[in-house]
PDB file of N, CA, C and O in Angstrom:
ATOM      1  N   MET A   1     -16.694  13.074  -2.601  1.00  0.00           N
ATOM      2  CA  MET A   1     -16.293  12.360  -1.401  1.00  0.00           C
ATOM      3  C   MET A   1     -16.500  10.855  -1.560  1.00  0.00           C
ATOM      4  O   MET A   1     -15.707  10.065  -1.048  1.00  0.00           O
ATOM      5  N   ASP A   2     -17.556  10.455  -2.262  1.00  0.00           N
ATOM      6  CA  ASP A   2     -17.797   9.025  -2.472  1.00  0.00           C
ATOM      7  C   ASP A   2     -16.643   8.375  -3.227  1.00  0.00           C
ATOM      8  O   ASP A   2     -16.261   7.243  -2.932  1.00  0.00           O
ATOM      9  N   GLU A   3     -16.086   9.100  -4.206  1.00  0.00           N
ATOM     10  CA  GLU A   3     -14.956   8.571  -4.968  1.00  0.00           C
ATOM     11  C   GLU A   3     -13.741   8.377  -4.079  1.00  0.00           C
ATOM     12  O   GLU A   3     -12.993   7.413  -4.241  1.00  0.00           O
ATOM     13  N   VAL A   4     -13.545   9.297  -3.135  1.00  0.00           N
ATOM     14  CA  VAL A   4     -12.405   9.209  -2.223  1.00  0.00           C
ATOM     15  C   VAL A   4     -12.545   7.974  -1.339  1.00  0.00           C
ATOM     16  O   VAL A   4     -11.581   7.234  -1.145  1.00  0.00           O
ATOM     17  N   VAL A   5     -13.730   7.754  -0.811  1.00  0.00           N
ATOM     18  CA  VAL A   5     -13.973   6.584   0.035  1.00  0.00           C
ATOM     19  C   VAL A   5     -13.800   5.312  -0.786  1.00  0.00           C
ATOM     20  O   VAL A   5     -13.214   4.339  -0.311  1.00  0.00           O
ATOM     21  N   LYS A   6     -14.306   5.317  -2.011  1.00  0.00           N
ATOM     22  CA  LYS A   6     -14.153   4.162  -2.903  1.00  0.00           C
ATOM     23  C   LYS A   6     -12.665   3.885  -3.150  1.00  0.00           C
ATOM     24  O   LYS A   6     -12.226   2.735  -3.130  1.00  0.00           O
ATOM     25  N   MET A   7     -11.897   4.958  -3.383  1.00  0.00           N
ATOM     26  CA  MET A   7     -10.465   4.803  -3.593  1.00  0.00           C
ATOM     27  C   MET A   7      -9.800   4.252  -2.340  1.00  0.00           C
ATOM     28  O   MET A   7      -8.920   3.396  -2.423  1.00  0.00           O
ATOM     29  N   GLY A   8     -10.218   4.741  -1.185  1.00  0.00           N
ATOM     30  CA  GLY A   8      -9.661   4.259   0.081  1.00  0.00           C
ATOM     31  C   GLY A   8      -9.890   2.772   0.271  1.00  0.00           C
ATOM     32  O   GLY A   8      -8.987   2.051   0.695  1.00  0.00           O
ATOM     33  N   PHE A   9     -11.089   2.311  -0.038  1.00  0.00           N
ATOM     34  CA  PHE A   9     -11.366   0.875   0.073  1.00  0.00           C
ATOM     35  C   PHE A   9     -10.534   0.088  -0.939  1.00  0.00           C
ATOM     36  O   PHE A   9     -10.078  -1.017  -0.643  1.00  0.00           O
ATOM     37  N   GLY A  10     -10.337   0.650  -2.128  1.00  0.00           N
ATOM     38  CA  GLY A  10      -9.503  -0.011  -3.132  1.00  0.00           C
ATOM     39  C   GLY A  10      -8.072  -0.170  -2.645  1.00  0.00           C
ATOM     40  O   GLY A  10      -7.458  -1.220  -2.837  1.00  0.00           O
ATOM     41  N   ILE A  11      -7.539   0.873  -2.012  1.00  0.00           N
ATOM     42  CA  ILE A  11      -6.183   0.808  -1.458  1.00  0.00           C
ATOM     43  C   ILE A  11      -6.134  -0.199  -0.317  1.00  0.00           C
ATOM     44  O   ILE A  11      -5.192  -0.984  -0.213  1.00  0.00           O
ATOM     45  N   ALA A  12      -7.144  -0.174   0.530  1.00  0.00           N
ATOM     46  CA  ALA A  12      -7.169  -1.045   1.702  1.00  0.00           C
ATOM     47  C   ALA A  12      -7.254  -2.523   1.341  1.00  0.00           C
ATOM     48  O   ALA A  12      -6.883  -3.373   2.150  1.00  0.00           O
ATOM     49  N   GLU A  13      -7.731  -2.842   0.155  1.00  0.00           N
ATOM     50  CA  GLU A  13      -7.806  -4.242  -0.269  1.00  0.00           C
ATOM     51  C   GLU A  13      -6.445  -4.811  -0.630  1.00  0.00           C
ATOM     52  O   GLU A  13      -6.285  -6.028  -0.727  1.00  0.00           O
ATOM     53  N   LYS A  14      -5.473  -3.948  -0.826  1.00  0.00           N
ATOM     54  CA  LYS A  14      -4.129  -4.395  -1.184  1.00  0.00           C
ATOM     55  C   LYS A  14      -3.419  -4.913   0.056  1.00  0.00           C
ATOM     56  O   LYS A  14      -3.899  -4.733   1.175  1.00  0.00           O
ATOM     57  N   GLY A  15      -2.284  -5.549  -0.142  1.00  0.00           N
ATOM     58  CA  GLY A  15      -1.508  -6.060   0.978  1.00  0.00           C
ATOM     59  C   GLY A  15      -1.049  -4.931   1.887  1.00  0.00           C
ATOM     60  O   GLY A  15      -0.508  -3.930   1.417  1.00  0.00           O
ATOM     61  N   GLY A  16      -1.262  -5.091   3.177  1.00  0.00           N
ATOM     62  CA  GLY A  16      -0.941  -4.046   4.133  1.00  0.00           C
ATOM     63  C   GLY A  16       0.518  -3.630   4.126  1.00  0.00           C
ATOM     64  O   GLY A  16       0.821  -2.441   4.231  1.00  0.00           O
ATOM     65  N   VAL A  17       1.425  -4.588   4.004  1.00  0.00           N
ATOM     66  CA  VAL A  17       2.848  -4.275   3.998  1.00  0.00           C
ATOM     67  C   VAL A  17       3.194  -3.456   2.760  1.00  0.00           C
ATOM     68  O   VAL A  17       3.957  -2.494   2.848  1.00  0.00           O
ATOM     69  N   ALA A  18       2.642  -3.827   1.614  1.00  0.00           N
ATOM     70  CA  ALA A  18       2.922  -3.093   0.377  1.00  0.00           C
ATOM     71  C   ALA A  18       2.378  -1.670   0.441  1.00  0.00           C
ATOM     72  O   ALA A  18       3.046  -0.732   0.005  1.00  0.00           O
ATOM     73  N   VAL A  19       1.184  -1.504   0.976  1.00  0.00           N
ATOM     74  CA  VAL A  19       0.598  -0.163   1.106  1.00  0.00           C
ATOM     75  C   VAL A  19       1.446   0.677   2.049  1.00  0.00           C
ATOM     76  O   VAL A  19       1.719   1.843   1.767  1.00  0.00           O
ATOM     77  N   TRP A  20       1.863   0.094   3.162  1.00  0.00           N
ATOM     78  CA  TRP A  20       2.701   0.808   4.110  1.00  0.00           C
ATOM     79  C   TRP A  20       4.014   1.239   3.455  1.00  0.00           C
ATOM     80  O   TRP A  20       4.462   2.371   3.641  1.00  0.00           O
ATOM     81  N   MET A  21       4.628   0.336   2.689  1.00  0.00           N
ATOM     82  CA  MET A  21       5.895   0.674   2.026  1.00  0.00           C
ATOM     83  C   MET A  21       5.700   1.770   0.975  1.00  0.00           C
ATOM     84  O   MET A  21       6.564   2.633   0.818  1.00  0.00           O
ATOM     85  N   CYS A  22       4.597   1.743   0.270  1.00  0.00           N
ATOM     86  CA  CYS A  22       4.316   2.809  -0.698  1.00  0.00           C
ATOM     87  C   CYS A  22       4.192   4.152   0.020  1.00  0.00           C
ATOM     88  O   CYS A  22       4.735   5.162  -0.428  1.00  0.00           O
ATOM     89  N   LYS A  23       3.480   4.146   1.122  1.00  0.00           N
ATOM     90  CA  LYS A  23       3.313   5.376   1.903  1.00  0.00           C
ATOM     91  C   LYS A  23       4.665   5.885   2.403  1.00  0.00           C
ATOM     92  O   LYS A  23       4.933   7.086   2.352  1.00  0.00           O
ATOM     93  N   GLU A  24       5.503   4.991   2.876  1.00  0.00           N
ATOM     94  CA  GLU A  24       6.835   5.366   3.338  1.00  0.00           C
ATOM     95  C   GLU A  24       7.670   5.953   2.202  1.00  0.00           C
ATOM     96  O   GLU A  24       8.375   6.943   2.396  1.00  0.00           O
ATOM     97  N   ALA A  25       7.591   5.346   1.019  1.00  0.00           N
ATOM     98  CA  ALA A  25       8.358   5.836  -0.134  1.00  0.00           C
ATOM     99  C   ALA A  25       7.917   7.239  -0.525  1.00  0.00           C
ATOM    100  O   ALA A  25       8.750   8.099  -0.809  1.00  0.00           O
ATOM    101  N   VAL A  26       6.609   7.471  -0.539  1.00  0.00           N
ATOM    102  CA  VAL A  26       6.088   8.799  -0.892  1.00  0.00           C
ATOM    103  C   VAL A  26       6.510   9.830   0.156  1.00  0.00           C
ATOM    104  O   VAL A  26       6.930  10.935  -0.187  1.00  0.00           O
ATOM    105  N   THR A  27       6.395   9.466   1.420  1.00  0.00           N
ATOM    106  CA  THR A  27       6.780  10.383   2.495  1.00  0.00           C
ATOM    107  C   THR A  27       8.276  10.694   2.446  1.00  0.00           C
ATOM    108  O   THR A  27       8.676  11.850   2.581  1.00  0.00           O
ATOM    109  N   ALA A  28       9.094   9.670   2.255  1.00  0.00           N
ATOM    110  CA  ALA A  28      10.544   9.857   2.216  1.00  0.00           C
ATOM    111  C   ALA A  28      10.972  10.671   1.001  1.00  0.00           C
ATOM    112  O   ALA A  28      11.960  11.403   1.064  1.00  0.00           O
ATOM    113  N   ALA A  29      10.246  10.553  -0.096  1.00  0.00           N
ATOM    114  CA  ALA A  29      10.612  11.242  -1.336  1.00  0.00           C
ATOM    115  C   ALA A  29      10.642  12.753  -1.165  1.00  0.00           C
ATOM    116  O   ALA A  29      11.356  13.442  -1.893  1.00  0.00           O
ATOM    117  N   GLU A  30       9.886  13.270  -0.223  1.00  0.00           N
ATOM    118  CA  GLU A  30       9.856  14.718   0.013  1.00  0.00           C
ATOM    119  C   GLU A  30      11.200  15.245   0.498  1.00  0.00           C
ATOM    120  O   GLU A  30      11.493  16.433   0.363  1.00  0.00           O
ATOM    121  N   GLU A  31      12.017  14.359   1.064  1.00  0.00           N
ATOM    122  CA  GLU A  31      13.289  14.791   1.644  1.00  0.00           C
ATOM    123  C   GLU A  31      14.496  14.201   0.931  1.00  0.00           C
ATOM    124  O   GLU A  31      15.609  14.262   1.453  1.00  0.00           O
ATOM    125  N   MET A  32      14.295  13.627  -0.257  1.00  0.00           N
ATOM    126  CA  MET A  32      15.386  12.981  -0.982  1.00  0.00           C
ATOM    127  C   MET A  32      15.506  13.544  -2.393  1.00  0.00           C
ATOM    128  O   MET A  32      14.568  14.126  -2.939  1.00  0.00           O
ATOM    129  N   THR A  33      16.674  13.352  -2.954  1.00  0.00           N
ATOM    130  CA  THR A  33      16.829  13.671  -4.366  1.00  0.00           C
ATOM    131  C   THR A  33      16.127  12.585  -5.158  1.00  0.00           C
ATOM    132  O   THR A  33      15.764  11.550  -4.600  1.00  0.00           O
ATOM    133  N   LEU A  34      15.933  12.802  -6.438  1.00  0.00           N
ATOM    134  CA  LEU A  34      15.293  11.791  -7.282  1.00  0.00           C
ATOM    135  C   LEU A  34      16.072  10.487  -7.243  1.00  0.00           C
ATOM    136  O   LEU A  34      15.488   9.411  -7.113  1.00  0.00           O
ATOM    137  N   SER A  35      17.379  10.585  -7.355  1.00  0.00           N
ATOM    138  CA  SER A  35      18.230   9.395  -7.343  1.00  0.00           C
ATOM    139  C   SER A  35      18.098   8.622  -6.033  1.00  0.00           C
ATOM    140  O   SER A  35      17.965   7.398  -6.046  1.00  0.00           O
ATOM    141  N   GLU A  36      18.135   9.326  -4.906  1.00  0.00           N
ATOM    142  CA  GLU A  36      17.993   8.682  -3.599  1.00  0.00           C
ATOM    143  C   GLU A  36      16.604   8.062  -3.447  1.00  0.00           C
ATOM    144  O   GLU A  36      16.464   6.955  -2.926  1.00  0.00           O
ATOM    145  N   GLY A  37      15.591   8.777  -3.903  1.00  0.00           N
ATOM    146  CA  GLY A  37      14.223   8.279  -3.809  1.00  0.00           C
ATOM    147  C   GLY A  37      14.009   7.007  -4.611  1.00  0.00           C
ATOM    148  O   GLY A  37      13.348   6.077  -4.150  1.00  0.00           O
ATOM    149  N   LEU A  38      14.569   6.970  -5.811  1.00  0.00           N
ATOM    150  CA  LEU A  38      14.440   5.772  -6.647  1.00  0.00           C
ATOM    151  C   LEU A  38      15.156   4.581  -6.017  1.00  0.00           C
ATOM    152  O   LEU A  38      14.656   3.457  -6.064  1.00  0.00           O
ATOM    153  N   ARG A  39      16.332   4.828  -5.424  1.00  0.00           N
ATOM    154  CA  ARG A  39      17.074   3.752  -4.758  1.00  0.00           C
ATOM    155  C   ARG A  39      16.275   3.234  -3.554  1.00  0.00           C
ATOM    156  O   ARG A  39      16.185   2.026  -3.336  1.00  0.00           O
ATOM    157  N   PHE A  40      15.694   4.164  -2.771  1.00  0.00           N
ATOM    158  CA  PHE A  40      14.881   3.788  -1.612  1.00  0.00           C
ATOM    159  C   PHE A  40      13.671   2.964  -2.054  1.00  0.00           C
ATOM    160  O   PHE A  40      13.370   1.927  -1.462  1.00  0.00           O
ATOM    161  N   GLU A  41      12.983   3.428  -3.091  1.00  0.00           N
ATOM    162  CA  GLU A  41      11.809   2.711  -3.609  1.00  0.00           C
ATOM    163  C   GLU A  41      12.189   1.314  -4.090  1.00  0.00           C
ATOM    164  O   GLU A  41      11.467   0.351  -3.832  1.00  0.00           O
ATOM    165  N   ARG A  42      13.314   1.200  -4.786  1.00  0.00           N
ATOM    166  CA  ARG A  42      13.759  -0.096  -5.301  1.00  0.00           C
ATOM    167  C   ARG A  42      14.050  -1.063  -4.156  1.00  0.00           C
ATOM    168  O   ARG A  42      13.705  -2.243  -4.232  1.00  0.00           O
ATOM    169  N   ARG A  43      14.688  -0.559  -3.089  1.00  0.00           N
ATOM    170  CA  ARG A  43      14.984  -1.424  -1.937  1.00  0.00           C
ATOM    171  C   ARG A  43      13.702  -1.917  -1.274  1.00  0.00           C
ATOM    172  O   ARG A  43      13.608  -3.080  -0.879  1.00  0.00           O
ATOM    173  N   MET A  44      12.732  -1.043  -1.154  1.00  0.00           N
ATOM    174  CA  MET A  44      11.461  -1.441  -0.548  1.00  0.00           C
ATOM    175  C   MET A  44      10.742  -2.456  -1.437  1.00  0.00           C
ATOM    176  O   MET A  44      10.164  -3.421  -0.938  1.00  0.00           O
ATOM    177  N   PHE A  45      10.778  -2.238  -2.746  1.00  0.00           N
ATOM    178  CA  PHE A  45      10.148  -3.171  -3.683  1.00  0.00           C
ATOM    179  C   PHE A  45      10.785  -4.555  -3.559  1.00  0.00           C
ATOM    180  O   PHE A  45      10.081  -5.563  -3.508  1.00  0.00           O
ATOM    181  N   HIS A  46      12.107  -4.602  -3.510  1.00  0.00           N
ATOM    182  CA  HIS A  46      12.794  -5.889  -3.383  1.00  0.00           C
ATOM    183  C   HIS A  46      12.453  -6.565  -2.054  1.00  0.00           C
ATOM    184  O   HIS A  46      12.312  -7.786  -1.992  1.00  0.00           O
ATOM    185  N   ALA A  47      12.321  -5.773  -1.003  1.00  0.00           N
ATOM    186  CA  ALA A  47      11.987  -6.326   0.319  1.00  0.00           C
ATOM    187  C   ALA A  47      10.615  -6.993   0.320  1.00  0.00           C
ATOM    188  O   ALA A  47      10.386  -7.941   1.072  1.00  0.00           O
ATOM    189  N   LEU A  48       9.706  -6.505  -0.513  1.00  0.00           N
ATOM    190  CA  LEU A  48       8.356  -7.094  -0.559  1.00  0.00           C
ATOM    191  C   LEU A  48       8.372  -8.558  -1.012  1.00  0.00           C
ATOM    192  O   LEU A  48       7.462  -9.318  -0.680  1.00  0.00           O
ATOM    193  N   PHE A  49       9.388  -8.952  -1.756  1.00  0.00           N
ATOM    194  CA  PHE A  49       9.454 -10.331  -2.231  1.00  0.00           C
ATOM    195  C   PHE A  49       9.717 -11.327  -1.100  1.00  0.00           C
ATOM    196  O   PHE A  49       9.598 -12.535  -1.304  1.00  0.00           O
ATOM    197  N   ALA A  50      10.066 -10.842   0.067  1.00  0.00           N
ATOM    198  CA  ALA A  50      10.287 -11.716   1.226  1.00  0.00           C
ATOM    199  C   ALA A  50       9.022 -11.873   2.071  1.00  0.00           C
ATOM    200  O   ALA A  50       9.050 -12.560   3.092  1.00  0.00           O
ATOM    201  N   THR A  51       7.913 -11.250   1.663  1.00  0.00           N
ATOM    202  CA  THR A  51       6.702 -11.290   2.489  1.00  0.00           C
ATOM    203  C   THR A  51       5.775 -12.442   2.097  1.00  0.00           C
ATOM    204  O   THR A  51       5.786 -12.924   0.965  1.00  0.00           O
ATOM    205  N   LYS A  52       4.983 -12.856   3.067  1.00  0.00           N
ATOM    206  CA  LYS A  52       3.980 -13.891   2.809  1.00  0.00           C
ATOM    207  C   LYS A  52       2.908 -13.369   1.851  1.00  0.00           C
ATOM    208  O   LYS A  52       2.379 -14.120   1.033  1.00  0.00           O
ATOM    209  N   ASP A  53       2.593 -12.072   1.960  1.00  0.00           N
ATOM    210  CA  ASP A  53       1.588 -11.487   1.064  1.00  0.00           C
ATOM    211  C   ASP A  53       2.013 -11.597  -0.395  1.00  0.00           C
ATOM    212  O   ASP A  53       1.175 -11.836  -1.264  1.00  0.00           O
ATOM    213  N   GLN A  54       3.298 -11.426  -0.674  1.00  0.00           N
ATOM    214  CA  GLN A  54       3.765 -11.529  -2.062  1.00  0.00           C
ATOM    215  C   GLN A  54       3.560 -12.945  -2.581  1.00  0.00           C
ATOM    216  O   GLN A  54       3.082 -13.149  -3.697  1.00  0.00           O
ATOM    217  N   LYS A  55       3.923 -13.903  -1.771  1.00  0.00           N
ATOM    218  CA  LYS A  55       3.770 -15.303  -2.184  1.00  0.00           C
ATOM    219  C   LYS A  55       2.287 -15.658  -2.366  1.00  0.00           C
ATOM    220  O   LYS A  55       1.913 -16.337  -3.323  1.00  0.00           O
ATOM    221  N   GLU A  56       1.455 -15.189  -1.436  1.00  0.00           N
ATOM    222  CA  GLU A  56       0.011 -15.434  -1.526  1.00  0.00           C
ATOM    223  C   GLU A  56      -0.574 -14.731  -2.754  1.00  0.00           C
ATOM    224  O   GLU A  56      -1.408 -15.295  -3.462  1.00  0.00           O
ATOM    225  N   GLY A  57      -0.135 -13.515  -2.996  1.00  0.00           N
ATOM    226  CA  GLY A  57      -0.625 -12.767  -4.153  1.00  0.00           C
ATOM    227  C   GLY A  57      -0.290 -13.464  -5.464  1.00  0.00           C
ATOM    228  O   GLY A  57      -1.139 -13.561  -6.350  1.00  0.00           O
ATOM    229  N   MET A  58       0.935 -13.946  -5.593  1.00  0.00           N
ATOM    230  CA  MET A  58       1.335 -14.651  -6.814  1.00  0.00           C
ATOM    231  C   MET A  58       0.565 -15.960  -6.968  1.00  0.00           C
ATOM    232  O   MET A  58       0.124 -16.301  -8.065  1.00  0.00           O
ATOM    233  N   ALA A  59       0.405 -16.692  -5.861  1.00  0.00           N
ATOM    234  CA  ALA A  59      -0.337 -17.955  -5.916  1.00  0.00           C
ATOM    235  C   ALA A  59      -1.787 -17.694  -6.315  1.00  0.00           C
ATOM    236  O   ALA A  59      -2.347 -18.421  -7.137  1.00  0.00           O
ATOM    237  N   ALA A  60      -2.395 -16.662  -5.737  1.00  0.00           N
ATOM    238  CA  ALA A  60      -3.786 -16.334  -6.054  1.00  0.00           C
ATOM    239  C   ALA A  60      -3.927 -15.936  -7.519  1.00  0.00           C
ATOM    240  O   ALA A  60      -4.893 -16.320  -8.179  1.00  0.00           O
ATOM    241  N   PHE A  61      -2.970 -15.170  -8.024  1.00  0.00           N
ATOM    242  CA  PHE A  61      -3.003 -14.770  -9.435  1.00  0.00           C
ATOM    243  C   PHE A  61      -2.948 -16.005 -10.335  1.00  0.00           C
ATOM    244  O   PHE A  61      -3.738 -16.130 -11.271  1.00  0.00           O
ATOM    245  N   LEU A  62      -2.029 -16.899 -10.056  1.00  0.00           N
ATOM    246  CA  LEU A  62      -1.877 -18.098 -10.887  1.00  0.00           C
ATOM    247  C   LEU A  62      -3.098 -19.018 -10.786  1.00  0.00           C
ATOM    248  O   LEU A  62      -3.459 -19.688 -11.753  1.00  0.00           O
ATOM    249  N   GLU A  63      -3.724 -19.042  -9.615  1.00  0.00           N
ATOM    250  CA  GLU A  63      -4.903 -19.879  -9.406  1.00  0.00           C
ATOM    251  C   GLU A  63      -6.203 -19.143  -9.739  1.00  0.00           C
ATOM    252  O   GLU A  63      -7.292 -19.689  -9.567  1.00  0.00           O
ATOM    253  N   LYS A  64      -6.081 -17.892 -10.221  1.00  0.00           N
ATOM    254  CA  LYS A  64      -7.230 -17.065 -10.616  1.00  0.00           C
ATOM    255  C   LYS A  64      -8.264 -16.937  -9.492  1.00  0.00           C
ATOM    256  O   LYS A  64      -9.459 -17.165  -9.683  1.00  0.00           O
ATOM    257  N   ARG A  65      -7.760 -16.567  -8.326  1.00  0.00           N
ATOM    258  CA  ARG A  65      -8.632 -16.350  -7.170  1.00  0.00           C
ATOM    259  C   ARG A  65      -8.208 -15.077  -6.459  1.00  0.00           C
ATOM    260  O   ARG A  65      -7.136 -14.534  -6.728  1.00  0.00           O
ATOM    261  N   LYS A  66      -9.047 -14.606  -5.556  1.00  0.00           N
ATOM    262  CA  LYS A  66      -8.739 -13.418  -4.775  1.00  0.00           C
ATOM    263  C   LYS A  66      -7.736 -13.796  -3.686  1.00  0.00           C
ATOM    264  O   LYS A  66      -7.903 -14.828  -3.036  1.00  0.00           O
ATOM    265  N   PRO A  67      -6.687 -12.976  -3.468  1.00  0.00           N
ATOM    266  CA  PRO A  67      -5.705 -13.334  -2.446  1.00  0.00           C
ATOM    267  C   PRO A  67      -6.242 -13.176  -1.027  1.00  0.00           C
ATOM    268  O   PRO A  67      -7.080 -12.316  -0.756  1.00  0.00           O
ATOM    269  N   ASN A  68      -5.748 -14.012  -0.140  1.00  0.00           N
ATOM    270  CA  ASN A  68      -6.075 -13.928   1.277  1.00  0.00           C
ATOM    271  C   ASN A  68      -4.869 -13.292   1.968  1.00  0.00           C
ATOM    272  O   ASN A  68      -3.996 -13.990   2.483  1.00  0.00           O
ATOM    273  N   LEU A  69      -4.834 -11.959   1.971  1.00  0.00           N
ATOM    274  CA  LEU A  69      -3.677 -11.240   2.478  1.00  0.00           C
ATOM    275  C   LEU A  69      -3.702 -11.163   3.990  1.00  0.00           C
ATOM    276  O   LEU A  69      -4.764 -11.272   4.604  1.00  0.00           O
ATOM    277  N   GLN A  70      -2.530 -10.975   4.599  1.00  0.00           N
ATOM    278  CA  GLN A  70      -2.403 -11.014   6.057  1.00  0.00           C
ATOM    279  C   GLN A  70      -3.142  -9.888   6.761  1.00  0.00           C
ATOM    280  O   GLN A  70      -3.822 -10.129   7.758  1.00  0.00           O
ATOM    281  N   ILE A  71      -3.022  -8.671   6.265  1.00  0.00           N
ATOM    282  CA  ILE A  71      -3.618  -7.538   6.979  1.00  0.00           C
ATOM    283  C   ILE A  71      -4.874  -7.102   6.237  1.00  0.00           C
ATOM    284  O   ILE A  71      -4.812  -6.243   5.357  1.00  0.00           O
ATOM    285  N   ASN A  72      -5.982  -7.677   6.580  1.00  0.00           N
ATOM    286  CA  ASN A  72      -7.277  -7.300   6.013  1.00  0.00           C
ATOM    287  C   ASN A  72      -8.317  -7.332   7.122  1.00  0.00           C
ATOM    288  O   ASN A  72      -8.977  -8.349   7.334  1.00  0.00           O
ATOM    289  N   ASN A  73      -8.461  -6.221   7.826  1.00  0.00           N
ATOM    290  CA  ASN A  73      -9.474  -6.153   8.873  1.00  0.00           C
ATOM    291  C   ASN A  73     -10.100  -4.759   8.898  1.00  0.00           C
ATOM    292  O   ASN A  73      -9.541  -3.811   8.346  1.00  0.00           O
ATOM    293  N   ALA A  74     -11.236  -4.645   9.525  1.00  0.00           N
ATOM    294  CA  ALA A  74     -12.024  -3.409   9.490  1.00  0.00           C
ATOM    295  C   ALA A  74     -11.262  -2.211  10.055  1.00  0.00           C
ATOM    296  O   ALA A  74     -11.326  -1.127   9.474  1.00  0.00           O
ATOM    297  N   ALA A  75     -10.554  -2.368  11.152  1.00  0.00           N
ATOM    298  CA  ALA A  75      -9.823  -1.241  11.741  1.00  0.00           C
ATOM    299  C   ALA A  75      -8.758  -0.748  10.775  1.00  0.00           C
ATOM    300  O   ALA A  75      -8.560   0.456  10.610  1.00  0.00           O
ATOM    301  N   TRP A  76      -8.078  -1.688  10.142  1.00  0.00           N
ATOM    302  CA  TRP A  76      -7.030  -1.307   9.192  1.00  0.00           C
ATOM    303  C   TRP A  76      -7.640  -0.566   8.004  1.00  0.00           C
ATOM    304  O   TRP A  76      -7.101   0.449   7.562  1.00  0.00           O
ATOM    305  N   TYR A  77      -8.768  -1.073   7.483  1.00  0.00           N
ATOM    306  CA  TYR A  77      -9.461  -0.390   6.375  1.00  0.00           C
ATOM    307  C   TYR A  77      -9.805   1.047   6.762  1.00  0.00           C
ATOM    308  O   TYR A  77      -9.551   1.979   5.999  1.00  0.00           O
ATOM    309  N   ASN A  78     -10.382   1.218   7.941  1.00  0.00           N
ATOM    310  CA  ASN A  78     -10.796   2.554   8.380  1.00  0.00           C
ATOM    311  C   ASN A  78      -9.616   3.508   8.472  1.00  0.00           C
ATOM    312  O   ASN A  78      -9.725   4.668   8.075  1.00  0.00           O
ATOM    313  N   ASN A  79      -8.488   3.031   8.989  1.00  0.00           N
ATOM    314  CA  ASN A  79      -7.309   3.889   9.080  1.00  0.00           C
ATOM    315  C   ASN A  79      -6.805   4.287   7.699  1.00  0.00           C
ATOM    316  O   ASN A  79      -6.453   5.447   7.483  1.00  0.00           O
ATOM    317  N   ILE A  80      -6.767   3.349   6.766  1.00  0.00           N
ATOM    318  CA  ILE A  80      -6.298   3.648   5.410  1.00  0.00           C
ATOM    319  C   ILE A  80      -7.228   4.659   4.748  1.00  0.00           C
ATOM    320  O   ILE A  80      -6.766   5.605   4.110  1.00  0.00           O
ATOM    321  N   ILE A  81      -8.516   4.465   4.897  1.00  0.00           N
ATOM    322  CA  ILE A  81      -9.478   5.383   4.282  1.00  0.00           C
ATOM    323  C   ILE A  81      -9.312   6.780   4.875  1.00  0.00           C
ATOM    324  O   ILE A  81      -9.293   7.766   4.140  1.00  0.00           O
ATOM    325  N   ARG A  82      -9.191   6.870   6.194  1.00  0.00           N
ATOM    326  CA  ARG A  82      -9.009   8.161   6.853  1.00  0.00           C
ATOM    327  C   ARG A  82      -7.743   8.850   6.351  1.00  0.00           C
ATOM    328  O   ARG A  82      -7.753  10.054   6.096  1.00  0.00           O
ATOM    329  N   GLU A  83      -6.653   8.095   6.207  1.00  0.00           N
ATOM    330  CA  GLU A  83      -5.402   8.664   5.719  1.00  0.00           C
ATOM    331  C   GLU A  83      -5.521   9.086   4.264  1.00  0.00           C
ATOM    332  O   GLU A  83      -5.024  10.146   3.883  1.00  0.00           O
ATOM    333  N   ALA A  84      -6.173   8.269   3.448  1.00  0.00           N
ATOM    334  CA  ALA A  84      -6.330   8.607   2.023  1.00  0.00           C
ATOM    335  C   ALA A  84      -7.131   9.893   1.864  1.00  0.00           C
ATOM    336  O   ALA A  84      -6.775  10.754   1.060  1.00  0.00           O
ATOM    337  N   VAL A  85      -8.196  10.024   2.618  1.00  0.00           N
ATOM    338  CA  VAL A  85      -9.014  11.239   2.556  1.00  0.00           C
ATOM    339  C   VAL A  85      -8.175  12.438   2.973  1.00  0.00           C
ATOM    340  O   VAL A  85      -8.229  13.486   2.329  1.00  0.00           O
ATOM    341  N   GLY A  86      -7.403  12.297   4.039  1.00  0.00           N
ATOM    342  CA  GLY A  86      -6.547  13.389   4.511  1.00  0.00           C
ATOM    343  C   GLY A  86      -5.495  13.785   3.492  1.00  0.00           C
ATOM    344  O   GLY A  86      -5.219  14.971   3.307  1.00  0.00           O
ATOM    345  N   ILE A  87      -4.905  12.798   2.830  1.00  0.00           N
ATOM    346  CA  ILE A  87      -3.879  13.095   1.829  1.00  0.00           C
ATOM    347  C   ILE A  87      -4.488  13.806   0.627  1.00  0.00           C
ATOM    348  O   ILE A  87      -3.944  14.797   0.140  1.00  0.00           O
ATOM    349  N   ILE A  88      -5.604  13.300   0.159  1.00  0.00           N
ATOM    350  CA  ILE A  88      -6.249  13.870  -1.035  1.00  0.00           C
ATOM    351  C   ILE A  88      -6.714  15.290  -0.778  1.00  0.00           C
ATOM    352  O   ILE A  88      -6.572  16.150  -1.648  1.00  0.00           O
ATOM    353  N   PHE A  89      -7.263  15.553   0.390  1.00  0.00           N
ATOM    354  CA  PHE A  89      -7.792  16.877   0.686  1.00  0.00           C
ATOM    355  C   PHE A  89      -6.786  17.752   1.450  1.00  0.00           C
ATOM    356  O   PHE A  89      -7.119  18.863   1.863  1.00  0.00           O
ATOM    357  N   GLY A  90      -5.562  17.252   1.637  1.00  0.00           N
ATOM    358  CA  GLY A  90      -4.524  18.045   2.262  1.00  0.00           C
ATOM    359  C   GLY A  90      -4.718  18.311   3.738  1.00  0.00           C
ATOM    360  O   GLY A  90      -4.258  19.328   4.256  1.00  0.00           O
ATOM    361  N   THR A  91      -5.403  17.392   4.426  1.00  0.00           N
ATOM    362  CA  THR A  91      -5.629  17.577   5.853  1.00  0.00           C
ATOM    363  C   THR A  91      -4.844  16.572   6.691  1.00  0.00           C
ATOM    364  O   THR A  91      -5.005  16.504   7.909  1.00  0.00           O
ATOM    365  N   ALA A  92      -3.992  15.793   6.023  1.00  0.00           N
ATOM    366  CA  ALA A  92      -3.228  14.758   6.739  1.00  0.00           C
ATOM    367  C   ALA A  92      -2.086  15.366   7.513  1.00  0.00           C
ATOM    368  O   ALA A  92      -1.337  14.647   8.174  1.00  0.00           O
TER     369      ALA A  92
END
């Protein structure tokens, strides 16, 4: 269980929009063909380049610092961790 919580915090440290889009892609993939799923994932990936988090992430990488992403708060972390635990243990 400690590993699951650790993984949840690791996911929660990422940009909220990117995590949400990943979750949407995984959820949608259950109802799509491989070809449709890949097209959906590609569109979501391209859409991320229009976000402030993407620009901040690239700037932070180039400046060798931790990014200051838009969605980083305790309530959001708790929700991500709860969802990650549910997905891993099949209770979501």
